[in-house]
matplotlib code that plots the C-alpha trace (Angstrom):
import matplotlib.pyplot as plt

x = [16.4, 14.3, 11.0, 8.9, 10.7, 10.4, 6.7, 6.4, 8.1, 6.1, 2.7, 3.4, 4.7, 1.8, -0.8, 0.6, 0.7, -3.0, -3.7, -5.2, -5.2, -4.3, -8.0, -9.2, -6.7, -7.8, -11.4, -10.8, -8.8, -11.1, -8.4, -8.0, -6.1, -3.9, -2.9, -2.0, 0.1, 1.9, 2.7, 3.9, 6.2, 7.4, 6.2, 4.0, 4.5, 1.6, 0.5, 0.1, -3.7, -3.3, -0.7, -3.2, -6.0, -3.7, -2.5, -6.0, -7.1, -4.1, -4.8, -1.4, -0.1, 1.0, 4.5, 4.9, 4.6, 7.6, 9.9, 13.1, 13.8, 16.8, 20.0]
y = [101.3, 104.2, 103.7, 104.3, 101.3, 99.2, 99.8, 99.0, 95.7, 94.8, 95.7, 93.7, 90.7, 90.6, 91.2, 88.3, 86.1, 86.9, 86.2, 89.6, 91.6, 95.3, 95.9, 93.8, 95.4, 98.9, 98.1, 96.8, 99.9, 102.4, 103.5, 103.3, 100.4, 103.1, 104.4, 101.0, 100.4, 103.6, 102.7, 99.3, 100.8, 103.3, 106.1, 107.6, 108.0, 107.0, 109.2, 107.5, 107.5, 105.6, 103.3, 102.4, 101.7, 99.5, 97.6, 97.0, 95.8, 93.4, 92.3, 93.3, 95.8, 99.1, 98.6, 95.4, 97.5, 99.6, 96.9, 96.5, 93.1, 91.3, 91.5]
z = [22.0, 23.2, 25.1, 21.9, 20.3, 23.4, 23.5, 19.8, 20.2, 23.4, 21.9, 18.7, 20.6, 23.1, 20.5, 18.5, 21.6, 22.2, 18.4, 17.9, 14.7, 14.8, 14.1, 17.0, 19.4, 18.1, 18.7, 22.3, 23.1, 21.4, 18.9, 15.2, 13.6, 11.9, 15.2, 16.6, 13.5, 13.9, 17.6, 16.6, 14.0, 16.6, 14.4, 17.1, 20.9, 23.0, 25.9, 29.3, 28.8, 25.5, 27.1, 29.8, 27.2, 25.2, 28.2, 29.4, 26.0, 26.0, 29.6, 30.9, 33.4, 31.6, 33.0, 30.9, 27.7, 28.8, 30.0, 28.0, 26.6, 28.1, 26.1]

ax = plt.figure().add_subplot(projection="3d")
ax.plot(x, y, z, "-o")
ax.set_aspect("equal")
plt.show()
């Protein structure tokens, strides 16, 4: 699993844990819902700036979004 896929899984999992829609997360992060969807599908790579904005919107440290799940 590459980092783009790791981030996709983590963003989606944490967003669901916080009971947020893609639209709500996008609004909090100042991004479009389409962009959030593309990140969650691992169709787009996020810059470190975007990574930081999404992490802040989710209330987590940016490193959490890049942490590989345990096997």
